[in-house]
N, C-alpha and C positions, 0 to 999 in steps of 0.2 A: 238564216234570216231571224231577226229578233222577234220574240214573242210580243204580241200587242198587249199593252197594259192600259187599263182605264183607272184614273185616279180621281179622288174626290174627298169630300169632308164636310164638316159642319160650318155654320156661319162664322163662328169665332175662331175656327182653326184648331181647337183643342183636340178634336178627333179627326184623323185622316185615315184613308184606306187606299189600297190598290187592289184591283181585280184583274186577273189574267184572262185573256180571251181564250177560247170563244165564250161569249156570254150566252145565256139561255133566252127564253121568251121575255119580251118586253111588253108590258100591258098597262093600261089605264084602269084603275079601280074606282068605281063610283059609290062603293058601300059607305054607309053612314060612319062607320068607325074610321075608315081612311080619311074621309072628309074632316072629321073632328081632329084626328091626329095631325093632319097637315094644315088645318085652318084654311082650306082651299076647296073648290068645288070637286076636285078629284085628286088622286095621287097616282103617279106613274112609277112602276117598279121594273127592274130587270133581275132575272134569276141568275144566281151563280152558285156553284157548289162551294161548300164551306172551305174546302182546301184551295180554292181559287182566290179567296179574298184574305187580305191581311189588314188588320186595323192597327194603327199606331197612335201615339200620343196618349191622351187620357182614355181610359176604358169607356166604352159605351154604357150608358145606364139602360136597364131593361125594365119594361113595364108589361105586366101580364094583362093584355087588353081584352082577352076573351078566354073562353074555355079551350080554344084550339091554337092560340098563338101569343107570342110576345112581340113587342115593338122595341127596337133599339133607338136611342136618341142621345144627344149630347147632354150630359148632366149640367153643363155650364150655360149654354145658350138655348137649349131645348130643340134644336134642329132634329126633325124626324129623319132617321137614317135607314132603318131596316124593318122588315116584317119577317118573323121567323116562326113558321108553322110547325106544330108538333108532328104532323103526319109525315113530314119529310125533314128530319133533323139534320140531314147532310146538305140542305139547301138554305140559302139566305137570299131574300129579295131586297135589293138595294134601291133606295129612292133615286130615280133617274135625275131629278132636279139637283141632287147633291153632287153629281159628277162634275168634274172641272170642265168637261166638254159634253154636256148633255145632248147636243145636236147629233153626236155620233151614234146615239142609241134611240132611234125613233120607235115609239110603241107600234105594235103590229095588231093589237086587238084591245077590246074593252070588256071588263067584267062588271057584274052587278049593274048593268045598264038600266034595268028597271028602277033602280034607286037614284038615277041621275037627276040632278036639279034641272028643271025645265029650261030655265034661262041660260044654262051653261051649254046647251046643245049647239047653238050657232052664234058664236061670238063675232063672226066675220061681218055682221051687220052693224056693229058698233063703230063709232069713230075711233081711229087709231093714230097714235102719236109716236114719233121715234124716241122721245124722251118724256120729260114732264109736260103736262098740259100747260099752255101759255096763258090761259084765262081761267 
């Protein structure tokens, strides 16, 4: 039986990756740094061991975002790709939204929930459109 592989990459396609299954924990992070890195109300990651993931194309740029971690991103388009903590140098957290099939990796928990933006807690009450708004 073939080994399951998850593929993904940045917006412009300069950085691509493949990650062999099984993947680790998938989580949504509400911390301030993740929100700023993503430009979004939260960021979702899935953990992989460094030897499970292979990056191709242009190398990821790394930014030392705190005293405990670096973030990987595309140096061309800026897509946030990874979070890499010092405590576990053999692990890489991949941004789920950068997967080619992100629906295959649903988050199972949330962290830094105390920092969540209040209005982002229940978006199901907002009008929803299948594409662009018509008005």
